[in-house]
C-alpha positions in Angstrom: -14.9 -1.6 -28.7 -11.5 -3.0 -27.9 -9.8 0.2 -29.1 -12.1 2.2 -26.7 -11.0 0.0 -23.8 -7.3 0.4 -24.6 -7.7 4.1 -25.1 -9.6 4.6 -21.8 -6.8 2.7 -19.9 -4.0 4.7 -21.5 -5.8 8.1 -21.1 -6.6 7.3 -17.5 -3.2 6.1 -16.7 -1.6 9.1 -18.3 -3.8 11.6 -16.5 -3.3 10.0 -13.1 0.4 9.6 -13.6 0.8 13.3 -14.6 -1.6 14.7 -12.0 -0.4 12.6 -9.0 3.1 14.0 -8.8 4.1 14.3 -5.2 5.1 17.6 -3.5 8.8 18.1 -2.8 8.8 16.2 0.5 11.7 14.2 1.7 9.5 12.0 4.0 8.1 10.1 1.0 10.0 7.0 0.2 11.4 6.8 -3.3 9.6 3.5 -4.1 6.2 5.0 -3.2 5.9 6.8 -6.5 6.6 4.0 -9.0 5.6 4.6 -12.6 5.7 0.9 -13.7 2.2 -0.4 -14.6 1.3 -4.0 -14.1 -1.6 -5.6 -15.9 -3.2 -9.0 -15.1 -6.2 -11.1 -16.0 -8.7 -11.7 -13.2 -8.7 -15.4 -12.4 -10.5 -15.0 -9.0 -7.9 -12.9 -7.2 -10.0 -9.7 -7.4 -12.5 -9.3 -4.5 -14.5 -6.5 -2.9 -14.2 -5.0 0.6 -16.3 -8.0 2.0 -13.9 -10.5 0.4 -16.5 -11.6 -2.2 -15.1 -12.4 -5.6 -15.6 -9.8 -8.3 -16.4 -11.9 -11.4 -17.4 -8.8 -13.3 -13.8 -7.6 -13.4 -12.0 -9.0 -16.4 -8.5 -7.4 -15.9 -6.8 -5.4 -13.2 -3.6 -3.5 -12.8 -1.7 -0.9 -10.8 1.3 1.3 -10.7 1.7 1.8 -7.0 -0.3 5.0 -6.9 -3.5 3.8 -8.4 -5.2 0.6 -9.4 -7.6 0.0 -12.3 -10.3 -2.6 -12.8 -11.4 -3.3 -16.4 -15.0 -4.6 -16.7 -17.2 -5.4 -19.8 -19.1 -2.1 -19.3 -16.5 0.3 -18.0 -13.4 0.8 -15.9 -12.8 1.8 -12.3 -9.8 3.6 -10.9 -8.9 3.3 -7.3 -6.5 5.9 -5.8 -4.7 6.0 -2.4 -3.8 9.0 -0.4 -1.4 8.9 2.5 -3.0 10.7 5.4 -0.2 10.1 7.9 3.3 8.7 8.1 5.2 7.0 10.9 8.9 6.3 11.4 10.1 2.6 11.6 13.4 1.0 11.9 14.6 -0.9 8.8 15.8 -4.3 10.2 18.3 -4.9 7.5 20.0 -1.4 7.3 19.2 -0.3 10.9 18.1 3.1 9.5 14.9 4.9 10.4 12.5 5.1 7.4 9.1 6.8 6.8 6.2 4.5 6.1 2.5 5.2 5.5 0.6 4.9 8.8 -3.0 5.6 7.6 -4.4 6.1 4.1 -7.7 6.9 2.3 -8.9 5.1 -0.8 -11.0 6.8 -3.5 -12.7 5.1 -6.4 -13.7 6.6 -9.7 -16.1 4.6 -11.9 -16.5 5.1 -15.7 -19.3 3.3 -17.5 -19.2 3.1 -21.3 -22.4 3.9 -23.2 -24.2 1.2 -25.2 -22.4 -1.8 -23.6 -23.9 -5.1 -22.6 -24.4 -5.3 -18.9 -25.4 -9.0 -19.0 -22.3 -11.0 -17.9 -23.8 -14.4 -19.0 -22.2 -13.8 -22.4 -18.7 -13.7 -21.0 -17.1 -17.1 -20.5 -14.9 -17.8 -17.5 
């Protein structure tokens, strides 16, 4: 079971990293496309769109382009797409920079077969 979880995370991260390469566009800031992946245990910091805690999420992580949420019965990937950009003045360097103005969020849920959906067995 644990090897399936790790394999799913690695395969998903590899696929999303390879398929999400940006077009050659000079308006995208260099830090927007980070490949560094963070991974952290959920100790109450993960919540839904209504700001209710998601106790079913055991671990979460991201790499700047997508986030993942590891649950006992599956994994969810959350992707962001920049819909429009705006120009702002960088206060420190006094240069004009491009920043995301509006974005769309997509979520892909994977549920593993034959897993326990009863969260009473997971201690918090």
